[in-house]
C-alpha positions as CSV (number, residue, x, y, z in Angstrom):
1,X,-60.5,17.3,66.2
2,X,-57.9,14.6,65.6
3,X,-59.3,13.1,68.9
4,X,-62.6,12.5,66.9
5,X,-61.0,11.2,63.8
6,X,-58.8,8.9,66.0
7,X,-61.6,7.4,67.5
8,X,-63.4,7.2,64.3
9,X,-60.3,5.6,62.9
10,X,-60.2,2.8,65.9
11,X,-63.5,2.0,65.3
12,X,-62.9,0.8,61.3
13,X,-59.6,-1.1,61.8
14,X,-58.8,-4.6,63.1
15,X,-56.6,-3.9,66.0
16,X,-56.0,-5.9,69.2
17,X,-56.3,-4.4,72.3
18,X,-53.7,-5.3,75.2
19,X,-54.5,-4.3,78.7
20,X,-51.0,-4.0,80.7
21,X,-51.0,-6.5,83.6
22,X,-48.5,-7.1,86.6
23,X,-47.7,-10.7,84.4
24,X,-47.8,-9.1,80.9
25,X,-49.7,-7.5,78.0
26,X,-53.1,-9.1,78.0
27,X,-54.6,-9.4,74.4
28,X,-58.0,-8.7,75.6
29,X,-59.4,-9.5,72.1
30,X,-60.2,-8.5,68.6
31,X,-61.9,-5.6,66.4
32,X,-62.7,-6.9,63.0
33,X,-63.6,-4.2,60.9
34,X,-66.2,-5.1,58.1
35,X,-65.9,-8.9,58.5
36,X,-66.9,-11.8,60.5
37,X,-64.8,-13.9,58.5
38,X,-63.2,-16.7,60.7
39,X,-60.4,-16.9,58.5
40,X,-59.1,-13.4,59.2
41,X,-60.1,-14.1,62.9
42,X,-57.8,-17.0,62.8
43,X,-55.0,-15.3,61.5
44,X,-55.0,-12.3,63.7
45,X,-55.3,-14.2,66.5
46,X,-52.3,-16.9,65.3
47,X,-49.7,-14.6,67.4
48,X,-51.9,-15.3,70.7
49,X,-52.5,-18.9,69.9
50,X,-48.9,-19.9,69.2
51,X,-48.3,-18.2,72.7
52,X,-50.4,-20.2,74.4
53,X,-49.6,-23.0,73.3
54,X,-45.9,-22.7,73.5
55,X,-45.4,-24.7,77.1
56,X,-47.2,-27.6,75.8
57,X,-44.7,-30.2,74.1
58,X,-40.6,-30.3,74.5
59,X,-38.3,-27.4,75.3
60,X,-40.9,-25.4,75.3
61,X,-40.9,-26.3,79.3
62,X,-37.9,-23.9,79.8
63,X,-40.4,-21.0,78.8
64,X,-43.0,-22.1,81.7
65,X,-40.4,-21.1,84.4
66,X,-39.2,-17.6,85.9
67,X,-38.7,-14.8,84.1
68,X,-40.3,-16.0,81.1
69,X,-43.7,-17.4,82.2
70,X,-46.8,-15.8,82.9
71,X,-49.4,-17.0,86.2
72,X,-52.1,-15.8,83.5
73,X,-51.7,-18.1,81.1
74,X,-55.1,-17.5,80.4
75,X,-57.4,-14.5,81.7
76,X,-61.1,-15.1,81.2
77,X,-60.4,-16.6,78.2
78,X,-57.5,-14.3,77.4
79,X,-53.7,-14.7,76.4
80,X,-51.1,-12.8,77.5
81,X,-47.6,-12.2,76.5
82,X,-45.3,-12.5,79.5
83,X,-43.2,-9.5,79.6
84,X,-40.1,-12.3,80.2
85,X,-40.9,-13.2,76.4
86,X,-41.5,-9.3,74.8
87,X,-38.1,-8.7,73.7
88,X,-38.8,-5.2,71.8
89,X,-41.7,-2.6,72.0
90,X,-41.4,0.3,69.3
91,X,-43.8,2.6,67.3
92,X,-43.0,0.8,64.1
93,X,-43.1,1.7,60.6
94,X,-46.4,0.3,59.4
95,X,-48.3,1.7,62.3
96,X,-52.0,1.2,62.2
97,X,-52.6,4.8,62.0
98,X,-50.4,5.7,59.0
99,X,-53.2,5.3,57.0
100,X,-55.4,7.8,59.3
101,X,-52.1,9.7,59.6
102,X,-51.8,10.1,55.6
103,X,-55.8,11.0,55.6
104,X,-55.0,14.4,57.6
105,X,-51.8,15.4,57.5
106,X,-52.6,18.3,55.3
107,X,-54.8,19.4,58.1
108,X,-52.5,19.4,61.4
109,X,-49.1,19.9,61.9
110,X,-46.1,17.1,62.4
111,X,-46.3,18.1,65.8
112,X,-50.0,17.5,66.5
113,X,-49.1,14.0,64.3
114,X,-46.7,12.9,66.6
115,X,-48.9,13.6,69.6
116,X,-51.7,11.9,68.1
117,X,-49.3,8.6,67.7
118,X,-47.6,8.6,70.8
119,X,-51.4,9.6,73.0
120,X,-53.2,6.7,70.8
121,X,-51.6,3.5,72.8
122,X,-50.6,2.0,69.6
123,X,-48.1,-0.3,69.5
124,X,-45.9,-3.0,67.7
125,X,-45.2,-5.9,70.3
126,X,-42.3,-8.6,69.6
127,X,-42.2,-11.7,71.3
128,X,-40.8,-14.8,71.7
129,X,-43.2,-17.8,70.3
130,X,-43.3,-21.0,69.2
131,X,-43.9,-22.5,65.6
132,X,-43.8,-26.4,65.0
133,X,-41.3,-26.5,67.6
134,X,-39.2,-23.4,67.2
135,X,-39.1,-20.8,68.6
136,X,-39.0,-17.6,66.7
137,X,-39.7,-13.6,67.2
138,X,-42.8,-12.3,66.1
139,X,-44.5,-8.9,66.4
140,X,-48.1,-7.8,66.6
141,X,-50.1,-4.7,66.8
142,X,-51.4,-4.1,69.8
143,X,-53.4,-1.1,71.1
144,X,-53.2,-0.6,74.5
145,X,-56.7,0.7,76.2
146,X,-56.4,1.8,79.5
147,X,-60.2,2.0,80.0
148,X,-60.7,-1.4,80.7
149,X,-59.5,-2.7,83.3
150,X,-57.8,-6.3,83.9
151,X,-60.4,-9.4,84.4
152,X,-58.3,-10.1,87.5
153,X,-58.9,-6.4,88.4
154,X,-62.4,-6.2,87.9
155,X,-63.0,-9.6,89.3
156,X,-61.9,-8.1,92.8
157,X,-63.3,-4.6,92.5
158,X,-60.6,-2.5,91.8
159,X,-59.2,-0.7,89.2
160,X,-57.1,-1.9,86.9
161,X,-53.4,-2.5,87.5
162,X,-51.0,-0.4,84.6
163,X,-47.6,0.8,84.2
164,X,-46.5,4.3,85.7
165,X,-45.0,6.0,82.7
166,X,-43.4,8.4,85.1
167,X,-41.0,5.5,86.6
168,X,-37.8,6.1,87.0
169,X,-36.1,6.1,83.1
170,X,-34.3,3.3,82.1
171,X,-33.3,5.0,78.4
172,X,-29.9,3.9,77.5
173,X,-27.3,6.5,77.0
174,X,-25.6,4.9,74.3
175,X,-26.6,5.4,70.6
176,X,-28.4,2.5,68.7
177,X,-31.1,2.1,66.3
178,X,-33.5,0.4,68.6
179,X,-33.6,3.3,71.0
180,X,-35.3,5.8,68.3
181,X,-38.5,6.8,69.1
182,X,-39.5,5.5,72.9
183,X,-42.1,6.8,74.3
184,X,-43.3,6.9,78.0
185,X,-45.8,3.9,77.5
186,X,-42.4,1.9,75.2
187,X,-40.5,2.5,77.8
188,X,-42.4,1.7,80.9
189,X,-43.2,-2.0,79.3
190,X,-39.7,-2.2,78.0
191,X,-38.2,-1.5,81.4
192,X,-40.7,-4.5,82.8
193,X,-39.4,-6.5,80.3
194,X,-35.8,-6.3,80.9
195,X,-36.2,-6.1,84.7
196,X,-33.0,-7.5,86.5
197,X,-31.3,-7.5,82.5
198,X,-29.4,-5.4,79.8
199,X,-32.1,-3.7,78.2
200,X,-30.1,-2.4,75.2
201,X,-27.1,-5.1,75.4
202,X,-23.8,-4.6,72.6
203,X,-23.3,-7.4,71.2
204,X,-20.2,-9.1,69.4
205,X,-21.2,-12.8,68.3
206,X,-18.2,-14.8,67.3
207,X,-19.2,-17.6,65.3
208,X,-17.0,-20.6,65.1
209,X,-18.3,-22.0,61.3
210,X,-17.2,-25.4,61.9
211,X,-18.2,-25.8,65.4
212,X,-21.6,-28.7,65.5
213,X,-19.9,-31.2,63.3
214,X,-19.8,-28.0,60.8
215,X,-23.6,-26.4,61.4
216,X,-22.6,-23.2,63.9
217,X,-23.0,-20.8,61.4
218,X,-26.3,-22.2,59.8
219,X,-27.7,-22.8,63.4
220,X,-26.8,-19.3,64.6
221,X,-28.4,-17.6,61.0
222,X,-31.5,-19.6,61.2
223,X,-32.4,-20.2,64.9
224,X,-30.1,-16.9,66.7
225,X,-29.7,-14.1,64.1
226,X,-33.6,-13.3,64.3
227,X,-34.3,-12.9,67.8
228,X,-31.0,-10.6,68.4
229,X,-32.2,-8.6,65.1
230,X,-35.7,-8.3,66.4
231,X,-34.6,-7.7,69.9
232,X,-33.3,-4.1,71.2
233,X,-29.7,-5.3,71.6
234,X,-27.3,-4.3,68.8
235,X,-25.1,-7.0,67.1
236,X,-21.8,-7.2,65.0
237,X,-20.7,-10.5,63.9
238,X,-17.5,-12.0,63.2
239,X,-16.4,-15.3,61.9
240,X,-13.3,-17.5,63.2
241,X,-11.0,-18.1,60.7
242,X,-8.4,-20.8,62.0
243,X,-7.8,-22.3,65.1
244,X,-7.3,-19.4,68.1
245,X,-8.5,-16.9,66.1
246,X,-11.1,-16.1,68.8
247,X,-8.2,-15.0,71.6
248,X,-6.6,-12.6,68.4
249,X,-10.7,-10.8,68.1
250,X,-10.8,-10.9,71.9
251,X,-7.6,-9.4,72.3
252,X,-8.2,-6.8,70.2
253,X,-11.9,-6.2,70.5
254,X,-12.7,-2.3,70.8
255,X,-13.8,-2.1,74.5
256,X,-15.8,1.1,73.3
257,X,-18.1,-0.9,70.8
258,X,-19.3,-3.8,73.0
259,X,-20.5,-4.8,76.9
260,X,-20.9,-8.5,75.6
261,X,-19.3,-11.2,73.5
262,X,-21.4,-13.9,72.9
263,X,-19.5,-17.4,71.3
264,X,-21.7,-19.0,68.7
265,X,-20.0,-22.1,69.0
266,X,-19.0,-25.1,71.6
267,X,-16.8,-24.5,74.9
268,X,-13.8,-24.2,73.0
269,X,-14.5,-20.2,71.7
270,X,-15.5,-19.0,75.4
271,X,-12.1,-20.3,76.3
272,X,-10.3,-18.7,73.8
273,X,-12.5,-15.2,74.4
274,X,-11.2,-15.1,78.5
275,X,-7.7,-15.8,77.6
276,X,-7.6,-13.4,74.1
277,X,-9.1,-10.7,77.5
278,X,-6.1,-11.7,79.7
279,X,-3.6,-11.1,77.5
280,X,-4.9,-6.9,77.0
281,X,-2.5,-4.8,78.2
282,X,-6.1,-3.6,79.7
283,X,-7.4,-6.6,80.8
284,X,-8.8,-5.1,83.9
285,X,-11.2,-2.6,82.3
286,X,-12.1,-5.6,79.5
287,X,-12.8,-8.1,82.2
288,X,-15.1,-5.0,84.1
289,X,-16.8,-4.2,81.0
290,X,-17.0,-7.4,78.8
291,X,-19.6,-10.0,79.7
292,X,-18.4,-13.5,78.1
293,X,-21.4,-15.8,76.9
294,X,-22.2,-19.2,74.8
295,X,-24.9,-19.8,72.4
296,X,-24.9,-23.4,72.0
297,X,-24.0,-23.9,68.5
298,X,-21.4,-26.6,68.9
299,X,-20.9,-30.2,70.2
300,X,-20.1,-29.8,73.5
301,X,-22.4,-26.3,75.0
302,X,-21.6,-27.0,78.7
303,X,-21.2,-23.0,79.3
304,X,-24.8,-23.0,78.0
305,X,-26.4,-25.4,80.0
306,X,-25.2,-25.1,83.1
307,X,-25.7,-20.7,82.6
308,X,-28.6,-20.5,80.4
309,X,-30.3,-24.1,81.5
310,X,-30.6,-25.0,77.9
311,X,-29.1,-26.2,74.6
312,X,-31.5,-24.9,72.7
313,X,-30.2,-22.0,70.6
314,X,-32.9,-20.2,70.0
315,X,-33.7,-20.2,74.4
316,X,-30.2,-19.7,74.7
317,X,-30.4,-16.5,72.7
318,X,-33.4,-15.5,75.0
319,X,-31.3,-15.6,78.0
320,X,-28.2,-13.7,76.4
321,X,-31.1,-11.0,76.3
322,X,-32.9,-11.5,79.3
323,X,-30.7,-13.0,81.2
324,X,-28.4,-11.5,84.5
325,X,-25.3,-10.6,84.9
326,X,-23.3,-11.7,87.6
327,X,-19.5,-12.3,88.5
328,X,-17.9,-16.1,88.2
329,X,-15.2,-17.7,89.6
330,X,-12.4,-18.8,87.3
331,X,-9.6,-21.3,87.7
332,X,-5.8,-20.1,86.6
333,X,-3.6,-23.0,85.2
334,X,0.3,-22.9,85.3
335,X,3.2,-25.3,83.8
336,X,6.5,-24.7,83.1
337,X,5.8,-24.1,79.5
338,X,4.4,-21.1,79.8
339,X,4.2,-19.6,83.0
340,X,6.7,-17.1,82.8
341,X,4.5,-15.9,80.2
342,X,1.2,-15.7,81.6
343,X,-0.8,-18.3,83.2
344,X,-3.8,-20.1,81.2
345,X,-7.6,-19.2,82.6
346,X,-10.1,-21.6,82.5
347,X,-14.1,-21.5,82.8
348,X,-14.9,-24.9,83.2
349,X,-12.3,-27.6,84.0
350,X,-8.8,-29.7,84.4
351,X,-8.7,-33.2,83.6
352,X,-6.2,-35.9,83.9
353,X,-6.8,-39.8,83.5
354,X,-9.9,-41.8,81.7
355,X,-12.0,-38.3,80.8
356,X,-9.1,-36.4,80.0
357,X,-7.9,-39.1,77.2
358,X,-12.1,-40.0,76.5
359,X,-12.1,-36.3,75.5
360,X,-9.3,-35.9,73.4
361,X,-8.1,-38.9,72.0
362,X,-11.5,-39.2,70.3
363,X,-10.9,-35.9,68.0
364,X,-10.6,-37.8,65.3
365,X,-14.2,-39.1,65.3
366,X,-15.9,-35.6,66.3
367,X,-18.1,-36.3,63.7
368,X,-20.0,-38.8,66.3
369,X,-20.7,-36.0,68.1
370,X,-21.0,-36.2,71.9
371,X,-21.1,-39.8,71.5
372,X,-17.4,-40.2,70.8
373,X,-17.1,-38.7,74.8
374,X,-19.1,-41.8,75.6
375,X,-17.2,-44.5,73.5
376,X,-14.0,-43.4,74.6
377,X,-15.1,-43.8,78.4
378,X,-15.9,-46.9,78.1
379,X,-13.4,-47.9,76.5
380,X,-10.4,-46.6,79.4
381,X,-12.6,-47.8,81.8
382,X,-13.0,-51.5,80.7
383,X,-9.3,-51.5,80.4
384,X,-8.8,-50.9,84.1
385,X,-6.5,-48.0,83.2
386,X,-4.1,-46.2,86.2
387,X,-2.9,-42.6,85.9
388,X,-0.2,-42.8,88.6
389,X,0.3,-39.1,89.5
390,X,1.0,-37.0,93.3
391,X,-1.4,-34.9,94.1
392,X,-1.4,-31.8,96.8
393,X,-4.7,-29.5,97.8
394,X,-5.4,-26.8,99.8
395,X,-9.3,-27.6,100.6
396,X,-12.0,-25.5,101.0
397,X,-14.3,-28.6,102.0
398,X,-12.1,-32.2,102.8
399,X,-15.0,-34.6,102.8
400,X,-19.4,-34.9,101.7
401,X,-20.2,-33.8,104.4
402,X,-18.6,-30.3,104.3
403,X,-19.2,-30.1,100.7
404,X,-22.8,-30.2,101.7
405,X,-22.6,-27.4,104.3
406,X,-20.6,-25.8,102.1
407,X,-23.0,-25.7,99.5
408,X,-25.8,-24.8,101.9
409,X,-24.1,-21.7,102.9
410,X,-23.4,-20.5,99.7
411,X,-26.8,-21.5,97.2
412,X,-28.2,-18.5,97.5
413,X,-25.5,-15.7,97.6
414,X,-23.2,-16.7,94.9
415,X,-24.3,-15.0,92.0
416,X,-23.4,-11.2,92.1
417,X,-26.0,-9.3,89.9
418,X,-25.0,-6.1,88.6
419,X,-27.2,-3.4,90.2
420,X,-26.2,-0.8,87.0
421,X,-27.3,-2.8,84.4
422,X,-30.7,-3.7,85.8
423,X,-33.8,-1.8,85.8
424,X,-35.1,-2.1,89.1
425,X,-39.3,-2.3,89.9
426,X,-40.2,-1.7,93.2
427,X,-43.4,-4.0,92.2
428,X,-43.6,-7.9,91.3
429,X,-40.6,-8.5,93.5
430,X,-39.2,-11.7,92.9
431,X,-35.8,-13.5,94.3
432,X,-33.5,-12.2,92.2
433,X,-34.3,-8.7,93.8
434,X,-32.3,-9.2,96.8
435,X,-29.1,-10.3,94.8
436,X,-29.8,-7.2,92.7
437,X,-29.1,-5.4,95.3
438,X,-25.5,-6.5,96.1
439,X,-22.6,-3.9,95.3
440,X,-21.0,-5.2,91.8
441,X,-17.8,-5.9,92.0
442,X,-15.0,-4.0,90.7
443,X,-11.6,-5.7,89.7
444,X,-8.1,-4.0,90.1
445,X,-4.8,-5.6,89.0
446,X,-4.6,-7.3,92.5
447,X,-7.3,-9.9,91.2
448,X,-4.9,-11.0,89.0
449,X,-2.0,-11.6,90.8
450,X,-1.9,-15.7,91.9
451,X,-1.5,-16.2,95.3
452,X,0.4,-19.7,94.7
453,X,3.3,-18.9,92.4
454,X,4.4,-22.3,90.7
455,X,8.0,-21.1,91.2
456,X,7.3,-20.4,94.8
457,X,6.8,-24.6,95.1
458,X,3.9,-26.3,97.1
459,X,2.8,-24.3,100.1
460,X,3.8,-25.6,103.3
461,X,-0.2,-26.0,104.4
462,X,-1.1,-28.2,101.2
463,X,-2.2,-31.6,102.1
464,X,-0.6,-34.4,99.9
465,X,-3.2,-37.1,99.1
466,X,-2.1,-40.7,100.3
467,X,0.1,-42.0,97.8
468,X,-1.1,-45.6,97.5
469,X,-5.0,-44.0,95.8
470,X,-2.9,-41.3,93.6
471,X,-0.7,-44.1,92.0
472,X,-3.9,-45.7,91.2
473,X,-6.1,-42.6,90.0
474,X,-8.9,-43.7,87.6
475,X,-10.2,-40.2,87.1
476,X,-9.1,-36.7,88.4
477,X,-11.6,-33.8,87.6
478,X,-12.1,-30.5,88.7
479,X,-14.5,-28.0,87.6
480,X,-16.3,-24.8,88.5
481,X,-19.7,-25.6,86.6
482,X,-22.5,-28.2,87.1
483,X,-22.6,-29.7,83.6
484,X,-19.6,-30.9,81.7
485,X,-21.7,-31.7,78.7
486,X,-25.6,-31.3,78.3
487,X,-26.2,-34.7,79.7
488,X,-23.0,-35.0,82.4
489,X,-24.0,-33.5,85.8
490,X,-20.5,-33.9,86.6
491,X,-20.0,-31.3,89.6
492,X,-23.6,-30.9,90.9
493,X,-22.3,-28.9,93.7
494,X,-20.2,-26.4,92.0
495,X,-21.5,-23.2,92.3
496,X,-21.0,-19.4,90.6
497,X,-18.8,-17.3,92.9
498,X,-18.4,-19.9,95.9
499,X,-14.5,-19.6,95.5
500,X,-13.8,-22.7,95.2
501,X,-13.1,-25.7,93.3
502,X,-15.0,-29.0,92.9
503,X,-12.4,-31.8,92.8
504,X,-13.5,-35.8,91.7
505,X,-11.6,-38.8,91.8
506,X,-12.1,-42.5,91.6
507,X,-9.8,-45.2,91.9
508,X,-9.1,-47.5,89.3
509,X,-8.9,-50.6,90.9
510,X,-12.6,-50.2,91.9
511,X,-14.3,-53.5,90.4
512,X,-15.6,-52.7,86.2
513,X,-19.4,-53.0,87.4
514,X,-18.9,-50.6,90.2
515,X,-17.3,-48.2,87.9
516,X,-19.8,-48.5,85.5
517,X,-23.0,-47.8,88.1
518,X,-20.9,-44.5,88.9
519,X,-20.6,-43.5,85.1
520,X,-24.3,-44.3,84.4
521,X,-25.6,-41.9,87.3
522,X,-23.6,-38.8,85.6
523,X,-26.9,-37.7,83.9
524,X,-28.5,-37.0,87.4
525,X,-25.6,-35.9,89.4
526,X,-26.3,-39.1,92.1
527,X,-22.5,-40.3,91.6
528,X,-21.2,-38.0,94.0
529,X,-22.8,-40.0,96.3
530,X,-21.3,-43.3,95.7
531,X,-18.6,-44.5,98.2
532,X,-16.2,-45.5,95.7
533,X,-16.3,-41.4,94.7
534,X,-14.2,-38.6,96.2
535,X,-15.7,-35.5,96.1
536,X,-14.5,-32.4,97.9
537,X,-14.0,-28.8,97.6
538,X,-10.7,-27.0,97.1
539,X,-9.1,-23.4,96.8
540,X,-6.0,-24.7,94.8
541,X,-4.3,-27.5,93.6
542,X,-0.9,-29.0,92.0
543,X,-0.5,-32.8,90.3
544,X,2.5,-34.2,89.1
545,X,1.8,-37.0,86.9
546,X,4.7,-40.2,86.8
547,X,3.4,-41.6,83.7
548,X,4.8,-40.6,79.7
549,X,2.0,-40.5,76.5
550,X,-0.8,-39.5,78.6
551,X,-2.1,-35.5,78.7
552,X,-4.7,-33.2,80.4
553,X,-7.6,-31.8,79.0
554,X,-8.4,-27.6,80.7
555,X,-11.6,-26.9,78.9
556,X,-11.3,-29.5,76.3
557,X,-8.3,-28.0,74.7
558,X,-5.4,-30.3,75.0
559,X,-2.4,-29.4,77.5
560,X,1.4,-30.5,78.1
561,X,1.9,-33.4,80.5
562,X,3.6,-31.6,83.1
563,X,2.9,-30.4,86.6
564,X,-0.1,-28.8,86.3
565,X,-0.8,-26.2,89.3
566,X,-4.2,-24.4,89.7
567,X,-6.0,-22.1,91.8
568,X,-9.4,-19.9,91.9
569,X,-9.4,-16.5,90.6
570,X,-12.5,-15.5,92.5
571,X,-15.5,-13.3,90.7
572,X,-12.8,-12.5,87.5
573,X,-15.2,-13.3,84.8
574,X,-18.8,-12.0,83.9
575,X,-21.4,-13.4,82.6
576,X,-24.9,-13.9,82.2
577,X,-26.6,-16.3,84.2
578,X,-30.4,-16.8,84.2
579,X,-32.4,-16.0,87.0
580,X,-28.5,-15.1,88.2
581,X,-27.5,-18.3,88.9
582,X,-26.9,-22.0,87.8
583,X,-29.6,-24.6,86.6
584,X,-30.6,-26.6,89.7
585,X,-28.2,-29.6,89.6
586,X,-30.4,-31.5,92.5
587,X,-27.6,-31.7,94.4
588,X,-29.2,-31.7,97.9
589,X,-31.9,-34.0,96.7
């Protein structure tokens, strides 16, 4: 009886028919009850239209690449929602079957009602669509009809390709509202949608209200929070109230409540979070459990550019949900003023000379945004200012050819993806499958121990760079991520976990015209090919300034002008990378 009533109800109500394919949910057609009104049709089909137009303009090209694209953009005139854009699937309130259930609830049992709902294939799919150039979550009711073959299968004369709802269960063990009432069909679609990603992420978002020229809170609430709330994730928010507050938050965070800290800010909050975790008595557990990532809401968003491949807050939020957990190297910085307490951890860079002064000494014009940095660099370059120092290094690759070889050898095996956080599929294999089969590293206390303590002096196997060069340093810059700013590809050979730090230096005696040419090529990373640029990879270094009145900049933070010793800390931090790797910096091209 229930089956015949369901068939009758389906024929009388408006429903989008969905077919399950390898690439996503094909929106086969629309059924329109008792009307042929074109406006009604357009309104119903608008989610499909916004989806299909998503790849046409602006930063939406981000969604045209793995894992967000679908090769079946239009299948015989139909639209497809790629699994990479699906963030939730539910048997939601307001289900198309609700009126039908209400009409028969006096004649069938509650158990029969649930059986009817679960067997109907009617679900709500929430995905990322583009509206007026903005990426937003959108939900569409879909009836999955397995009686109709997909166009690709039908054209080949074969059967429809459907999800096997008996595949390995990916249902989470922790509890959240988003995990209730998941049918086998829903679990199967979610499994595809979160392939190589953590399906039920528990996120603490730390918002710096003063970031992004005071717009960070507004950006997060309008462009990011709706996506997170519509997804399978659970989210809490903390707002920073003073300088260094994120250090305190990270030092005191309850590890049992979260697996991710997302910094809705510039690069300063990730730096504070990482160092706050390092101050914990249980820091090994903290770094083993928590992934630290960025949602770009500040003026400097290097972590997002390098890890999520975008500065768009909405798209970066999607990457937080769909990206791959991986371990990246950090750098431990030691100076006399704090070495006895603990080294400072750096995820991005350290710099001395033109870049450092251009960054820190332009804080008073932060309201200008990233352009303040360009002004500071130009001012110092035209002055041809020198920054004398002594530099000792432990080389990993001593010249540009060695750097190229190092990059070739490590570029495909640098992101250690965490197998236990992913839902692996036997079909639809991607380039990540090999990486996802790697054994994840579990940190121990030994991973936090310095190989080169500051109080031991400079090791005998370190090389002292020629003083004729170091007494005329213009730029001294070391880093672990390719981008230090949205349009500044300063370290194009940087890799997530190759166990090395990129070092770039210039001579202040270089003619201004050539220095200008170097700086103008930073957006593409071509400066490293210039004969006037020194580019190496190192394991550790020590720099001893010979002047007064300058400074070091570490991850954009001002550090004292005293000898600085730095070493790489392999795979110390868990973060989220799109497709398990840094953005393509075009280094080899």
